[in-house]
N, C-alpha and C positions, 0 to 999 in steps of 0.2 A: 610323333613328337606332339603335334597340336592337340591330340588326344590325351595325352597326358599331362599336359597343362592345364586343360579345362579340368580334369577330372582334381586334381590338385586343389586348383583353386575352387571347387563344389564340395571336397572336405573341409577346407579351411572356412568356408562359408558356414558350412554347416556345423563345424565345433563352436564357432563362436556365438550361435543361439542356442541356449539351453531348451532342451525340449519339454514340451509339458504334456501331461495325460489328455488326450481329447476324449471328451465326453458329451452325451447328449441328454436333454431333459425335455419333456412334453407337459405341458399346462394349458389349462384351459381358462378361457377370459368368458365370463359371464355375467359381466356388470350391469348387461341392460335388463337383467332381471324382471322388473314390474312395470318396465317401459313398453307401451302399447304403440304399435304402428297405425298409419292411418289407413291403411288396406283392410279390406271388410273380412279377407282370408288370412287366418294365421299361419305361421312358417310351420308351425307344427301343434298339434294338441295337446302338448304337456308344456311347451315353454310360451314365455312372452319374447318379445322382439323389439328391435329398433330398425328404423327405416330412415333413407334417406333417397334425396331424388335430385335430378338436376335442375329444378325449379326455386332453388335457393333454400331449400330444408336441408342440411348437413345432417350426416349421421352424427348419434352423439359419439364422443370420444369416450374410451374404456381407459381407466388409470388403473395401474398395479402397482405391487411392490416387489422390486427385484427378487427372484426366488431362488438365485443361482449362489453358489457358496462363495464366500469373501475370497478376493483375488482372482474370480474367473476372467476371462476375457471372450467374448462371443465372436465367433469368427463365420457363422452362417445362419441364416434364419429360415423357417418355412412356415407360413401361417397358412392353416386350412380353414376356410370359412364357410360354415353351412348356412346357405342363403335361400330365402324366396326372392323371385326379383320378378320385375315386369317389364323388360326392355326390347327394345328394337334390336335388331342385328345389328352388331358392329359397337354395343355398347362397350365402353373403356371406363376403367376405374383401377385404383391404385391403393395399397395396405402401407402404411407407414408406422415406423416408431420414433415418438419425439421430432417429428417433421423431416425424420430421413427415410425415404421410399423403400419399402421391401423389393415391389415389382410393382408395375403395371400390364393388366390382362384386358386384351379385348374379345369380349365373349360373342360367342356365334349362337349358342343355345337360347332357346325362348320358353319360358314356362310362368303361369301365374299361379298354378296348383301346388300344394305342396302338403297333403294330408299327413304324412308320417315322416319320421327323421329316418336317415339324413335328407335333408333336402338338396338342392344342388350344391356339389362341391366345388370350391374354388382355391385353387391352390397357389398361393405368391411363396417364391424361392427366391432368395436374395443371392447376388454373387458371393464370392468367399472373401472374407475381409480378416485376412492373417494378423494384422495388428489391431482387430478389433472392431466392433460393428460401432460406425461413429454416431456419436451422440447417444449413446445407450449410457443411463445413468445407474452406474454400479453401486447396490447398497442402499438406494434410494426410489423415488416414485418415477415408473414411465407412463408413456400414454402412446395407445392403439388408435390409429384414425383409418377410415375407409374414406377415401374420396370418389364420388361417381362422377366423373368429366362429360361425359355426355350421354343421351338417350337413356331415359325411362328412370326407374326406382329398384331399390335395392334393400331388402330386409334380413337384419342378420339376428339368430336367437344365441348362437355362440362362436368363438373361434377357438381353434386347438393350435396353439403354438410350441414348435418343436425347435429348439435352439442346439445348436452344436458349438461348443465351448472349451477352451483349454482352462484345466483346472488352478492353472498358477499364471497370472499374468504379472508382468514387469512392474518393479515397486522401486519407486525414488526414495532416496534418504539423502534429506536436504539439511545442510549444515550452513552457518553464517557467521561472518565477523562481527565483534561487537562494532554498533552503529560510531560515524564518525560525522562531525561537521566538516564538508568537504571546503578545500581551499576555492578562494572567489567564488561561492555559491551564492553570496550574499543573502539579503533578508527578502520577503515577500508578506505584506500584511505585520511586520516585525516578526516573523517566525523564521526560525534558522530551517536549513535543508539538512537533512540524516542521508546517508548512503552506507550500505552494508552489503559486502561481496558475500555470493552465493556457489555454495558449491553442490552439485547433485551428481548420487553414484546412483547408476540403475542396476538392478540386478533382478535375476529370474532365478528362483531356487536356489537363492545364494551365491550364484555366480554372476559376474559382471556381463552386463551386455553392451556390445561396441554397436557403433553407428546409429545409435537413436538420436533425432533431432528433439533432444529436451527443450520446454518451455516452462517456465516458471508462472505463477499468478499468484494472489494475493486474495484472502478472504474479503478483503476490504474494498477489491475493485481498482480500475484504474482509470481517472485518477481515484483516489488520491496518491497512490504506490505504482509507480514507472518502473519500468525494467529495462535493461540492458542484457537483452537475452543471448545465451551462449553462439558464438560465432561459428563454434564446429559442433559437429556429432560428439557424442561421448566416444572416449578412446579404450583403448584396450583393457583398462580399469574400469570401464563404465562410466567416469567421470566427465562433466563439463561444467564451465564456469558462467555465472553471471553477476549481475548486481542489481540491486533495488534501492530507490531512493525514492524520498517524500518528505513532506514538511507538517504532515498530519502526527501529531502525539498519539501515542496509545500503543496498544498490540497488534501486531499483523501477523497471520498463519499463513506460509508460504508453502504450497504444493505443487505438484506437475499439474500444468495445464493441458498435459496431453491425454486424452480419452483412454486410449490404452494402458496408461500408467496409474496405478495408485501412489498413493502416499499415506501409509498406515499412521504415522505420525507425524503431520507437518510443521514445518520450523517456526518456533514463535519469537517474533523481534519485538522488544521493547525498545520503541520509539519514545524515550524520553532525556534521558543524561547520556550526554556523549561528548568525548573529547573535539577541541577544533583540531583539525588535520595539520594546521601549521604552528609553532611555537610561537609564542607573543614577547615582545620587548616589554619588560617591565622596567617603568621607573615611577617616582615618588612624586609628591606635590605637599606644599603646607601653605598655610595661610600665614599672612602675618601677623605677628606678636609685638605689641609695642615696647615689650621688656627688652627686646633685641635694638632697639634705636635710641640713639642719643642724639646732642647738638641742641639746634635752636628750636624754639617750641613756635606754635601760630596758634592765636586765641579766636575763638567764634569763626572759624572758616565756615563757608558757604555750607549752609544747613545744619551747623552743627552748634551748640551753647557750651564754651570750656575751653580748655588748652589742652593741645595734643604736640609731639613731636613733628617737626615739618616733615622730616623724612618718612615716617610712619605713614602719612597722610599723602603725600606728594610724591616720595621717592620710590624705593622700590617696595613699597607696602600696600596700601590700599588702591591707590590710582594703576598698579600695573597687577595688584592679585584679585582686584575687584571686592577683597573683604579683608578684614583683620580684627583681633581682639586688642583692645585699649589695655592700660595699667589698671582699670577699674572692672575690668571683665565684661565691658558691654561689646557687642559686635557691629563695628561701624562697616556701612558697607556703602557703594556709590549711589547716588539719587538720579538715576537715569533720568528720570522726567524733566529735572530741572537742570541738569547738565548741557553741555554745547557737545556738537560733534563737526569734525573728529574730537574725539575726547583728549581733553590734554590738561595740565598744571593750572592753566589761567582759566578753565570754563567747566572744573569738576566742582560736582556740590555732593555732600555726603549726607547721610541719615544713620540713625541707629535702627537696628532690625533685631527680631527674637532669635535669629540663626543666618549663618551663613549657606544662602538660599544656593542650589546647583542649578546645572540647566533645565532638569526633570521637575522642579520646584521643591525637593525633598531637603531637609537639611543634611550638610555635610557631618559626616561623624566618622572620627575615627576608628578602624576595625571594621566599618560598613562599606564607606562612598568609595567608587574607582569612578574615573573617567575613561569614556571611551569613543570609538567611532560609531555611531550609531546605524553606520550601513554595514556592520560587521556583528557588533553584539547588539542584541535586541535591547532598547532602553527598559529600564524595570527588572531585568534578568537577574537572576541568582546565578552567581558563578562560584566554581572553586579554585584556586590558583595555585599551582605548586609552589610547595613552601610558604605561602603566606595563608592560607585557609579562605573561608567562603565570604566573599563580598557580593554587592549590589551594583549593578550598572545605574548611575544615577547621575553623573556628570559628564560634559564633554569638553573639549579644549582644542584651540586653532591647531595646535602641532600635534594632536593625537590624531593619526591616520593608520587606517589599516590593521594590523595586527600588533597594535600596541594599547598596552593599558597603563593609566596612570592613577597609582593607589594614593588616597587621600590620608595622610598620617598625622594630622592634628595642624597646633599652631607652633611656630616657631622654629628657630634653629635646633632646638633639643630634639624635637621629634623626628630630625631625621638622622641622628646618631646609629648606627648600625645600619643603615640602607646601604645597598649597594645595587647598580642595576644589572639585570641579568634577562636571561631568554627562558621559558619555561610553559609547561602545558596548562591550559586551563579547559575546564570543563564545565559545560552547560549543563545547569542543572534543571531549572523552571521558569517561568515569566516572559513576558514581552508579549506578543501578540495572542489573540483566541485561536490557538493551535491544535487544539484537539477536534475542531468542526472540519 
């Protein structure tokens, strides 16, 4: 009974992993070409060579382009070095690809003569890597190195590399949701945070691969892009999910960070326009219009020459709202430099100004200006408000807190006709801090 259970488990494990054809390829590294070593005896009469020793003279690295078909996965490496060496017994040295050691050899042979090819043959054989040799750069440049760790000198004219590989490696298809500005993410340097959910599907020869610990990466690095990696390996459909967050605007290309997984078409996410995740409360405000005010007047109030309705200046008008438009079309505002504190009707002074200035210094304009909580919406940002259209964050207000926007409608009661408070979606468009850096 125990044997039958084990066999059944083995069958399921094999069935879950699509098999790829195993291949071998041999190629020669001879990039040392015209390099001459310090030893007076050449490694061969035909070739030049490169030398390294344990006295601080490392062997020159050999860089090469990946010669394997697209989608390959290396499972074993054999590096055969033809060498001329003058070493003591017990010389130890290693061979590596991109810093990942293939193997280390301790040599007992000794020679300083090498008149013909081949010289001494030293063979480095890696262990098996069923998920791919770590650190190998598929489709790009790789670097071969030899490091002599003790006792003597080694000179090399060429290296023959034989790789065993699978002709089809796991591939990841990555999709993403449209970026949003998450709830309670706040601002840093007046820049919003973006978040996008990621879904990766790992396949091999078109079949899903379960049990893979998929990891995501960005071509922009971390930071600026940070990841919540999948909490579980890929499921029976080859799927794993995570998310990416950033405050840097621009395009990011997301691929699998696993060396054994290729991403032929990385997901491209445009971090620019995005909806805030929460809906906003939309209210509206106007500035006082003297045409709406009647009753007693006041002549030559503090800071002004002329006559105005008292309630326009001291009632619910300029004193309460900060600015207003008089019957002559002048913009009256509070002269803070000459008013008392705390401000009241007995110590306020007024002045005529060019426009009703907002908290940002811009002139308030109907159809443009909104008041926001500057810890939620970047001051100066352009946004699109559901059922309203494009607006610019130019103003603030004591009662505007959190996900609340106050829309400037103009002057007087008539400007509020047709308005009703509502909750709606707000989309960030641009502006605020220097968020592309």
